[in-house]
N, C-alpha and C positions, 0 to 999 in steps of 0.2 A: 479468453474465458467467455463462455456463453453466459448470458444473463441468468437463465433459469437453473444453472448449476448451483448457485449460491443465493440468489435473490429472487423475490417474488416480483418486484418492480424496481424501476430506477428511481432513487430518491430525488426530490427536487434540489436544485442548486442551493436553495436557502439552507437545507439540512447539511449539504456538503460544506458550506461556508462555516456553519456552526461546528462541524466535525473538525475542519482544518484549524479553527481557532483553538481547539484543545491542544493542538501540537505547536501553537505559536506561529502558524502560517496564515498569512492574510488572504491568500487566494491561490488559484491554480498557477498564476504567472509569478508568484512570489519566488525569489531566488534564494531566500534564507535557508541555511542548513541547520539541522538539529541532530542531536545524538541522544543516546539513552540517558546520559547524565542530565541533559537539558529537559528531557521528559520528566525526570524526577523533580527537577527544580520547578517546573511549571505545573506539577501535580496533575499530569495528564490522565493517569489511570483513574483517579477519583472523578475527574471531569467526564471521562467516558462512561463511568458507572452511572452518572446522572443522566446520560443520553441513552442508556440501555433500553428503556421502554420504547423510545422512538426507533432505535436500531432493530429491535425485534420485529417491528412492523415490516421491515424490508427484507430481512433474511428468511429463507425457507426454515421451517421449524427445526428440522434435524441439524441444520448448519448453525442455527442460532444457539442450540444447545451445546454444540461443539466449540464454537469460537467466542461466545459471549459469556462463558462461565470461567471462573478462576482468572480474572483479568490481571495481567501483569504487563511489563513494558514490551515483551516480545509479542504478546497477543495484540497490544495496542498498535504495533507496527504492522502486524499481519492484517488487522482490520482496515488500517489506512490503505494498504496496498490493494485490498479487495475493492474498496469503494472507488479508489482512483482509476482502476481498470474500467469501471463503468463509464468513465468520462474520457477514456483513451489517454490517460496519464499513467506514469509509473513512478515508483520510488527508487531513485538512483542512490547508490551508496559509494562512499569513498573511505578508504582506510587511511588513517594518519597515526603516526606515533607521536605522542605528546608526553613528555617527562617519563620516557621508557614504558609507556602504556599504550596499547593499540586501542584507538577509539574509532568507531564507525560513524561517519557523518552521513545523514540522509538529506536528499533534496528532491523536489518534484520536477519532472520533465515530461514533455509530451512523448507518447509512444512513437517509435519509428515503424509505421506499418507500411511496408513495401512488399509487393508480391515477389516471390522468389521464382526465378526462371531457371529451369534446368535444361541444359542443352545436351542432347544425346550425341555421344561421340562413338564411332564404330572402331575404337581401338581395342586391341587384345592385350590383356595383362597376363603375364605368366609369372608364376611364383616358383622359385627353385628351392 
C-alpha cells in the first residue's frame, strides 16, 4: 500500500504506541494475541473514538470520512491494519474453535517483503 492512497503523512511512533495501547498491545514486537471479544472487554472502540481528532490529521479527508465514521470492532481492526502497513507490519489472524464457537485471534508480525522472481520457461502447454 502506498502512503498517499490513505494517509497524508506517516504518524510518529508515539502515536502508534498510543494506538496500539487501545488494543492491549505494548509495542510492535509484542506477541500477545487479541480477538474481537477482548476488544470489547478493553473498550477499544471508545478509546479509538477519543483518538479520532488525531487520526483525522493523518488520513486523507475522503478516507477519513469512510473509515473513521460508524466505529465498530471491524473498523477498529481495519484501522489497525492500515496503520501497521506504514511500519511494514501486518495483522496476522488465526482461527480457533473454543466451546463450539469459532474465534479469530489477531497478532502483529513483520511483513515478509521479498521480491518475486519469475523465471521464463519455453515449454509449450497444450489443452485437450
